[in-house]
N, C-alpha and C positions, 0 to 999 in steps of 0.2 A: 757403174754411177758416173756423169758428167757434169761440172760447176754443183754438185751437192745435190744433184737432181738424177731420179730413177731412170731406168732405161726400159721400154719392154718389155713386159715378164721378167726383169730383176728383183727379187727379194729383198727389200728394206733391210737395214741393219738394225739391231736393237741395243741398246735402247733411242738411238736417233728418231729424228724425225718419218714418219714415211712420206714420201713426196713423191710426185707423178707431173709431168710438166705437159701440156695439150698443145697440138700445135704443131709437134715438131718431126711425128710423125704418128701414121694414122693409128686410132686407138683398135687392138683387138679384141676379141672375147675373150682371153687369156686374163683378163685385166679384173672380169670380175672379181667382186672382194670376195679373199678367201673367206671358206667355212659360212656366207650365208646363207646359202642352202635356201630351198620352200620351205615357207612357213606354214604350219598348219592353221586349218581356215577359225577364227575366233564370235565371236560374233559380236563384242564389243572393237572398237575401230581406235585405232591409235590416236593421240592426238597432238597434232602440230600449233605452236604457240609461233606467231611469225609478228615480228616487232619490225614497224616500219610507219610514217607518215602515208605510205603509199598504199592503196586500197587491195593491191594485189600487184605481185613481183614477177611470180611464176606460176605458169597452167598449170594444173590438176596433174599428175602423175599418169604415165600413157597407157600402163596394161596393170591392172589390177591393183588399184594402184589409189583405191578408196580410204579417205582420213578426214578428221574434222580436225578442221581449220580454226583455228582464232587467229582474228587480224587484229595487234594492239596498235593504236596510237599512243605518240605521246605531247603532252603539251611544249611547244617548241619557244628556242632564242627569238628573238632576246627578252621576252617578254618573261618568257622562264626559262632562265638560264641554270647551266648544268649544277647540280646534280639530279636536277627535277625528273626532265627524262627518264633516269634509273630509277628515280624515286617511283614514278609512275609505273612502272615495267616491274616492279617488286609488286606493288601495290594490284598488279593484274595478279600475280601468281597467290598472292596471299587467297586474292579474291577465288581463285582456280581451288586452291586446300579446302577454303570453309567449303565451297560448292559440292565439292568431293564427298565431304563426311555430310552431305545432307541426305534424304532419300529425294526420288524424282516428284513423290509430293510435298516436299518441305521447299524443293528450289525451285518452287512456283514456276513463274516465265521463263527460267534456264533448265526447266525438267529435263526439255529435250537433250540437254550435253550429257544430265546425270546418267541417262538413258541410251546413250548411243556411244558415248568414249570410254576409252580406258585409262582413268587415271593412272594406274601402273605404267602407265607406257606416253609417256608427253614426251616432247621435242621442242627443243626453244630457235628459233632459226632469226637470224636478222641479219640487212643486207646495208650496206654502207654504215650510215650512224649504226641503226639499228644491229650491226654486227658487231659493233663494240657495245651495245647495253648490251646484248646475249653472252659477252666477255663477261662482264660485270655482272649480269646475273648467276652467270655462273661462279663467280670469285665471293660472294654475298654466300650463296648457298653452300659454299665450299666452306666458308669461315665459319659458319651458322653451326655445319655438321663437326666441324671439330672446335666452336664455342671459343673462336676467338674475335669473333667478331661483336660488330659493336650492335647491328640487328640482327633479333633473331626470324630466320628466314629458314625455319621448319617446315618445311612444305607435307608432311605427311598430311593422309594418306596417302599423297601425291609424288609418282616417282619422275623425274627426269631421265632419261634415256641415254638422250643425246645432246650436242649444242653443237649449230652451222651457223658457222661466222661468212656470210659473202662478203670480199672486199672490206672488211673492219675499216671504218676511219678513224684510225690512230694518228697520236701527236706528237711532237717532241719539238723543245728549241734547239737538239743540234740536228744539222742537216741531216737526211741521208744522201748516197749519191744518186738515188734517183728522184729525189728533191730536186736537191742543187742541179741536173741536170733537165731541169720538165721543161719543155718549151713553153713560151710565153702565148703562143697562136692555140694552145689544147683547152677543150675544155673547161678542164677541172686544172686549171696553173696554179701556180705556187701563190700569187698573190690573191687567188680567191681559196685556194687553201685558209692562208694566214686569216684571212679575214673572217672565214666561218667560223676559227677559235675565237677570234677578239670577240664576237659578238655572241658567243655560247658559255664561255667561261667565264665563272663569276668575275667581278671587278677587279681588276690589276692582279689577275691569277698570268701567268704563263702558260707555256704548253708544255711543261711537266709537270701541270697538275694531275693528279691521279684519274680525274676524268678522260685526261686523253693519253697520259703517257700510262701505262700499265707499267712500267720501271721507273716513275721518276719516284722524286727522292720520298714525295710521302702516300707513294702507293703500296697498298697492302705486298707484304713479301711473296708472291707465289710459290715459292717452293712449300710453304706449310702451308697453302691449301688444300683441300681435300677435293681435286676433281674425281666426281666419283665417276663421271657420265664423261666419254669419249667424246674429244669436239674435232671435227672439219671445218678448216680454212683452206677458203677458196680465196686467190689472186689472178688479177691479171697482169700479164708480162709488162704491160707498158702505163701500167697503172701507177701515178707519181707515187702512190701510199708502197710498192710492191717492195722495195728492200724493208720497210717498217716492218709491213706483215711478218715478211719470209723470219725475218730476225724474232721477232716476236712468236711464230711457231716452232723454229730452233730451239730458244732457249727454255719451252713450255717441256720441249723434247728432253733437252740435256736433266731435267729435273724430274727424269720420268714421267711426265704427264701424259695421259693416253692422246693424243695430237698427232692426226693425219695435215699434211701441206699439200693443197694441189695446185699448182702454177696454170694457168690458160696461155701459153706464149702468143706477142701479139696480138692480145686483146686490153684496152681500156677499163676502167676504173667503171662499171655498170654496165658492160655490154651486151648482157642479157637483156636489158629495158629499150633498149638502143634496135638492136639483133632479135627481136622475139623468134624471128624463126630460121633461126642461122645456125647450122650443123653445130659450131659450139656453145650455142644455147641447148640447143637436144642433150649434146653431151654432158651439159651441166644437170639441167633434170636427171638426167639415168646418173648420174654420180651420187647429187641426194639420195635418190632413191638408192641406191645402190647401199650407201653407208647406214641409210633407217634402217632396212633389213638387215642390215650384220649388226647394228645396235641390240633388234629386237635378239636377234639367234642367239645373242651373249644368253640370253634368258634361258636360252634350253640348252645350255652346256652342263 
């Protein structure tokens, strides 16, 4: 292990975070997700709920990757300040839960989803701000599972099997090294970062507000949250929020939560949007696909 990252082929220690860095050496087949294996054919397809304001982030999986995808937008700041976007995500999952309990005939216009999707195999993904929302959905569901949450997010019969946080947009009053050293000429620089939070957070709130900082003074104590599904966290080596995201994953792992951290060395925030045909984006698509399969493989154990 070098600098807290695993070398190719090295097994991750437990219970520490499972980490892989792309870009320092070419990735080999031996890094396929352990225990994933081929899955039996099923008539119903797993559902992927992607949280984001964009219509599409990643193209469909390349081989045998048939999945039903529900793309969820959310109301935007400054007209609708946080936690409105998180509440929109909660509302969508509640709608999905109600829909799953209905028959195809009762679901009317949404009957195609009840007919095709397996609500026992749902994944929640999000990129940038959507990744932050995906974190909050995992926390809200985990608090409901332990009866500690103010909001009841009992999703049964829906079962979320995994969460994918692509370069989540976290914040905090204390500057991390990657934030402090961020060049002013990059697209997502510190000035823009602070401006986003001023426009998004409730009036008068700081970046330690629980909507921005998972470990803020008023944030839920994550050690007591029941993270029932594995969490994949992806970060870019040149992302200004790189250190904050790595710290997030490592602290969850230290609490014994099922989290995997993957860093793409030399890549900025949201590189997959600007380089859709690049090798790194192809690696990311494969990574997410393998993660989904590994979560499904747990059903067979």
